N, C-alpha and C positions, 0 to 999 in steps of 0.2 A: 201818802199811799197807805192803804189798810194792810196791817200785818196779819199773819195767820194766828198769832197769839190773841189779837184783838177779836178775831172771829170766834175762836174757841171760848174766850171769856165773855162773850157778849151775853147779857142777861135781858130777858124780855119780861115785860110786865104781863100780868095775867088779866085777862078779861073775863067776861061772863061765860062766854063759850070759848074757852081756850083751846089751843092746839094740843095735840098729844105731845107731851114734853119729850118723850123718848124719841119720837120721829124727828122732832125739831133738832134734838141733840145729835142724833145720828146724821141727819142731813148737814148740820153745821160742821160736824166732825169731817164728813166727806168733803164739803166745800173747803174747809180749812186745809185738808190734806192736798187737795188739788191746788188751792191757792198757794200753799207752802211750796209745792213743786214748781208752780209758775213763778213764785217769788224768787226761789233759789235759782231757777233757770235764768230769770231776768237779771239777777245779781251777777251770775256767771257770764251772761252775755254782755253785760255792762263792762265787766272786767276785761272780757275778750275784746270788746270794741275799744276800750281804753288802751289795751296792749297793742291792738292792731293799729290804732291811730298813732301810737308812739312809734311803732315800726314803720308805718307809712311816712311819718314826719322824718324819721331817720333815713328812709329810702329816698325821700324827696331831697333831703340835704345831700345825700350821696349822689343823686341824679344831678343836682345843681353843681356839685363839685366836679362830677364827671363832665358835664356840659361845659363848665368853665375850663376844665383841663383840656377838653377837646378843642375848644375855641382857641386857647393859648397854644396848643400843639399845632393847630392849623395856621395860626398867625406866625408861629416860629418857623413852620415849614415854608410858608410863603416868604418870610424874611430870609431864610437860608437859601431858598430858590433864587430870590432876587440878588442876594449877595453872591451866590455861585455864578449867576448870569453876568453880574458886573465883573467878577474876577475873570471869568472866561473871556469876556469882551476885552478886558485889560490885557490878558495874556495874548489874545489874538492880535490886538492892535500892536502890542510890543513885538510880537513875532513878525508881523507884517513890516514894521519899521526896521527891525534888524535885518530882515531879508532884503528890503529895499537898499539899506546901507551896504550890505555885502555885495549886492548886485552892482551898486554904484562903484564900490571899490574894485570889483572885478572888471567893470567897464573901463575904469581909469587904468588898471594894469594893462588891459588889452590895448588901449590907446597908446600907452607909453611903450609897450612892446612893439607896436606897429611903427611908432616914431623911431625907436631904436633900430628896428630892422631897416627902415627906409634910410636912416643915416648910415647904417652899416653898409647897405647896398651901395649908396652913393660913394662912401669912402672906398669900398672895394672896387667900384668901377673906376674911381680916380686912380687907385693904386694899380689896377689892371691896365688902365691907359698908360700910366707911367711905365709899367713893365713892358707894355707893347712898344712904347717909344724907345725904351732902352734896348729892347730886342731888335728893333729896327736899326738903331745905331750900331749895335753889335753886328748885325747882319751886313750893314754897309761897310763896317771896318773889316769884317771877315772877307767880304767880297774884295775889298781893296788888298788886304794882306795875303789873300790866297789867289790873287789875280795873276795872270800870265806876266804882266809887267813886273810885278814884285819878284816873281820867280826868276825872271831874266836879270833883274838887278842883283839878286842874291847870287846867281851863278857868276855874274861878272865880278862881284865882290870877292868871291872865292878865288878867282883867277888873279886878282890883283896881288902883287907881291912887291916888296921893296927891292929896288935894284940899286946897286952901288955905282956911283959915277967915278970918275977917274980920281977924284980927289978923296974918295973914301966916305963920301957922304951919301946918305940915303936919299934917294929921289923917289918920290912916290908917284909913279906914273902908270 
């Protein structure tokens, strides 16, 4: 690339009909100034491009890091979700099993209570029948002991006394 200094220091050879030297120098000076401004701007733009490319590379790395982090976060979230679902299913199955076991225990208790009540009723019926038989016997005995015949016997017994016979002996008649 041509530098502004090279434009300023450029020497021309002289020909027969040469150009006006002052006009050429003024024009070259003007071109050199414009070229110097363009050259400086170009250098500044190259620096800016380099800086922006560096920042762009940094942002791309950051973007890649963020994308990788996002992917890892999504994978972790899916894994946590799957683990939470498995744990919930395990807890649910365990609860169902425990409820079924408790219901079975309660059903067994109810069966045993029904058996106990049936046995108790049978035993009480048996005891009640025995009591009724005893009451029947007591009633029979009461009928007998409170009957008119027993009253007559008792009355006769009260009238019986010992009489002495001639010999001084008791005669029970």
